C-alpha angles and dihedrals in degrees: 000000000000118000114206115222128214119186095197143006114255113237095209138015090248091060095054113116132185111260117191098189121128141140132209118252119203107218135174107220116191118235115238135182095242141014090247092058090048096061097082097048091044091049089056091051092046090051090052091052093049091050091050100054090130089061091049092054091044090053090050092048091047094051092043096050096039089053089051098046108030128069115267092241090059092050093048091049090052092049091048094048094046096044093053087071092058128084102201138001118223131190128180109194114193117209126197114316091220132021111261139193128210124195115201107233095221107034098028089225112155121221125182140184117222099156144000123239108182125140129198120228108191123202123217134052101310110138097198130037120184120190131187116195118190133192134152109318098352146071121198123199126207130187130189121183140169108256090230089062105039132015120219093264091051089051090052091047092051092048090048091051092051091046093049091049092050093047091045090053092048089053092046093051092044089054090050090052091050090050090053091054092054 
């Protein structure tokens, strides 16, 4: 699971810059029968990650500097060997929280962001990569798999299962919110 890194908090919106720094975190996520029953175990894992931010930054520094100093063949061998121990790669890529517009000060050209369409291609020996990409009002799911692991119909079935679980959870939480209002 990729962990995004920020080296400082930005004092104002104008000072925010795009940082493309992340490191991979190997996690063991317990399987549960429903999303609702997964919350407590996942909260424990999330708490462990938050309490180990020093390790996350050390992993990033290690991967950054090793990629700068070691031959590419050595790095690729390490990635291949490490990734063989993993079952699935997952990336959740958040897009903008709100739609935004930008007007270029010189040309007057207006750009805007309504959605985010980025996909993660992971190197190594992972057979399945699942990605969730969010932006205002939508979540897009992507799945890559080795054809020796999953056929096209199985890919579609897995994506459908993830989608149905997400939608079911959205409906469940919406119903809870409605009950609170009454």
